[in-house]
C-alpha positions in Angstrom: 271.2 42.0 200.3 268.0 43.6 198.9 269.3 46.7 197.2 266.7 46.7 194.4 263.1 45.8 194.8 261.9 46.9 191.4 259.5 45.2 189.2 262.4 44.6 186.7 264.2 42.5 189.3 261.2 40.5 190.3 260.1 39.9 186.7 263.6 38.8 185.8 263.7 36.5 188.9 260.4 34.9 187.9 261.5 34.5 184.2 264.8 32.8 185.2 263.1 30.7 187.8 260.5 29.5 185.3 263.3 28.8 182.8 265.1 26.6 185.4 261.9 24.8 186.3 261.1 23.9 182.7 264.6 23.2 181.3 266.8 22.1 184.2 264.8 20.7 187.1 263.2 17.8 185.1 266.6 16.7 183.7 269.0 16.9 186.7 268.7 15.1 190.0 270.3 16.5 193.1 270.2 20.2 192.2 268.1 23.1 193.3 267.8 26.8 192.4 268.7 29.1 195.4 266.4 32.0 194.8 268.3 34.3 197.1 271.5 33.7 195.1 269.6 34.2 191.9 268.2 37.4 193.1 271.7 38.5 194.1 272.9 37.8 190.6 270.0 39.7 189.1 270.5 42.7 191.3 274.2 42.7 190.6 273.5 42.5 186.9 271.2 45.6 187.0 273.7 47.6 189.1 276.6 46.6 186.8 274.6 47.5 183.7 273.6 50.8 185.3 277.3 51.6 186.0 278.4 50.5 182.5 275.7 52.7 180.8 276.5 55.6 183.1 280.3 55.3 182.5 280.0 55.0 178.7 277.1 57.4 178.3 274.9 54.6 176.8 271.2 55.0 177.1 270.2 51.4 176.3 272.2 48.2 176.7 271.7 46.0 173.7 270.8 42.3 173.9 274.4 41.2 173.6 275.4 43.3 176.7 272.3 42.0 178.5 273.2 38.4 177.7 276.9 38.8 178.6 276.3 40.6 181.9 273.6 38.1 182.9 275.9 35.2 182.1 278.8 36.7 184.1 276.6 37.3 187.2 275.0 33.9 187.1 278.4 32.3 187.1 279.6 34.5 189.9 276.6 33.9 192.1 276.3 30.1 191.5 272.5 30.1 192.1 272.2 26.4 191.2 273.3 24.4 194.2 274.0 20.7 194.7 272.1 18.8 197.3 274.3 17.4 200.0 273.5 13.8 199.3 273.9 13.9 195.6 276.2 11.7 193.6 278.1 14.4 191.7 278.6 14.0 187.9 281.0 16.0 185.8 278.2 18.0 184.2 277.1 19.2 187.7 280.4 20.9 188.2 279.5 23.4 185.5 275.8 23.5 185.9 275.8 27.2 186.6 277.8 27.9 183.5 275.4 25.8 181.5 272.5 27.7 183.0 274.3 31.0 182.1 274.7 30.0 178.5 271.1 29.0 178.2 270.0 32.4 179.7 272.5 34.3 177.5 271.1 32.6 174.4 267.5 33.3 175.5 268.4 37.0 175.6 269.4 36.7 171.9 266.4 34.6 171.0 268.7 31.7 169.9 267.9 28.1 170.3 270.8 26.2 171.8 270.1 23.4 169.2 271.3 25.8 166.5 274.8 25.9 167.9 277.4 23.2 167.7 278.2 21.2 170.8 281.8 22.2 170.4 281.0 25.9 170.5 278.7 25.4 173.6 281.5 23.5 175.4 283.9 26.3 174.5 281.6 28.9 176.1 281.2 26.8 179.2 285.0 26.4 179.4 285.5 30.2 179.1 282.9 30.9 181.8 284.2 28.2 184.1 288.0 28.6 183.8 288.7 32.1 182.6 288.0 35.6 183.9 285.9 37.1 181.2 285.1 40.8 181.0 281.4 41.2 180.2 282.2 43.6 177.3 284.3 41.0 175.6 281.7 38.3 176.2 279.1 40.7 174.7 281.3 40.8 171.5 281.4 37.1 171.5 277.7 36.8 171.8 277.2 39.4 169.0 279.4 37.4 166.7 277.6 34.2 167.7 274.2 35.8 166.9 275.6 36.9 163.5 276.7 33.4 162.7 273.5 31.7 163.8 271.2 34.3 162.1 273.4 34.5 159.1 274.0 38.3 159.2 277.2 40.2 158.7 278.9 41.7 161.8 
């Protein structure tokens, strides 16, 4: 489904693909990034953000909303796929959620090393097992940024 063919979509696709190639591909065997599913996630993200901004009368989606909506659509689309002959590990079951957290943190310019493993596992758990409204996840990401960057909410 190619609804959007804008430079924004193509730029985001290239950025996420590059992130995957640098931060996931070298460390995980038996996975690959399905670019059609990733594009679907990105197009869905832009449409969803557009609808949210239109509904709420918002001109610009802040970085927390961009992070949250990106994370939600990555998890829904599952762009990282497992090869058929792979010996599956527990971490592979949540690889898309891990990728989503990395992308969300990149939107906030936060290094994953600055966050406790327990908090990262909690985010992955929420993305994997719970239905999360992107607006609520945006608030979570805002509070996370405040904690990491030591600023008051």
